[in-house]
N, C-alpha and C positions, 0 to 999 in steps of 0.2 A: 382343397381350395380355401375352406374356412380357416385352416391352419395358417396358410400364407397371409390371409387378410389379418388374422389376429397378430401374427408376427410383425407385419408391416405397421399395424396400428400401434403396437408396443414400441417399435423403434421411433415412430413419429411422436408419440406421447413423451418418450424419454428425451428426444431432441428438443421439444418445446419446453419441457421442464428445465433442462440444462440451460437453454438459451434464456429463459425467463429468470433463472436464478442469477446468472451473471448480470443481466440487465438490472434486476433488483439491487444487486450489490453496487453497481455503478450509480444507480439513482440515489442510493443512500449516501454516497460520497459527494454528490453535487452540493455546492454551497461554499461558505467562507469558513476557513479553518486557521487557528492560531497554534503555533508550536508552543506547547505549554512547558514541556520539560524533555530532556534527553539524558541518557546515561549509558555507560558501558558496564557490562557485567563480565568479570574475569574471576579466575580461581581465588584471588586474594580479596574479592569483594566487589562492590559497585562504586563507581565514581561519576560525578556529573560530567556531562559532555556539552560544551558550548559550541554551537554550530554557526553562529552569526546570523541566524534566521529567526531568532526568538522575538524580535520587535515588530515584524511585519505581519501581513495577512495573506494567506494562500486562498485563491479563488479557483474552484473547479467547476467548469461548466458541463452541461449534459452532452455537448457535442465533442468533448475530449480536449477542449482548449483549457489552458491553465495560466494563471498569473500569480506573481508574488509582488506585493506592494509594501514598501517601507518608506514613509515620507514621500519624497518626490521621485524615488527610484522605483522602477518597475521592470520585472523580468517577465517575459511571455514565452509560451511554448505549449506543451501538451501534457496530458496525464493519461494513464491507462491502468486498469485493474482487471484481474482475472484469476483463474484457478490454475495451479500447477502441481506436479508431483516432482519433488526435488530431493536429492541426496544432500544431507547436511551433517556436519560433525557436531555431535551432542557434547559440548564442553563439560557439562555437569556429570555426565556418565562416562565420558571418555571413549566414544565409539561413533562410527558412521551409521546413519539410518536414513531411510526414505520416508518422506512425509508428504501428505496432501496439504497444500497451503494456498493462501490467497496472496498474490503478489500485487504490489502497487508501485508504479513508476511515475516519478515527477521529473520532467525535463523542461527547463526554462533557461532563458538567457537574455542579456541586454548587450547587444553587439557594440553599442557605442562605448560602454564602459568595460567591454571584454569581461563581463561577469557571467558565469554559467553555474547552474545548479542542476545536477543530475543525480537523483536519489532513486535507487532501486531497492525496495523493501522486499525481502524474501517472503515475509508473512505479515499479516495484520488481522486484528480483530476489532469489531465495533463494540464498544462498551457503553454502559450508562444510557441505554435506549438509543444508541446511535449518536450520542453527543460527544463521544471520545473515540478517537482512532489510536490504538496502540500498535505501532509498526516495529518490526525488528529486522535487522540485517545480521545474518549469521556469518561469523568469521572464525578462523582457527585461533584459539587463545582467548578471545573475548567476543561478545555479541553486543550490538548497539541497539538500544531501545529508544523510541520516540513516541511521545504522546501529544496528539493534536486535539484541540477542543473546538467544537463547532460554535461559530459566532452568528 
């Protein structure tokens, strides 16, 4: 009987820790973010990547709503972050591998201007005490990196 209780307690504690970790992750992303720089990495080196979203401000709310504002233009939608295990092609080493990663999804649009932004980042890290998000999209041949700065 004690063994069943201990096992149940262990599973409950694990569930609470996993749930709180993803919530903590999402809490750290809430706020205003500016796309600071983007680049692509390929076997021949790195090169700047212009996205068209460098001038505005991304706003992520704790209820999952998101917006991007640039001047008088505004895109609205949602964002989501979480953990995943995903197979990717490691371009630098030349083979497939499985990794535990944190994904980030930004999905926003302005229907009047038929403008849509849908970015799915395969992995991201918080740097500089949570003031910088470095997000990456893995692709065959080259990977795209984005750095957002908290405002």
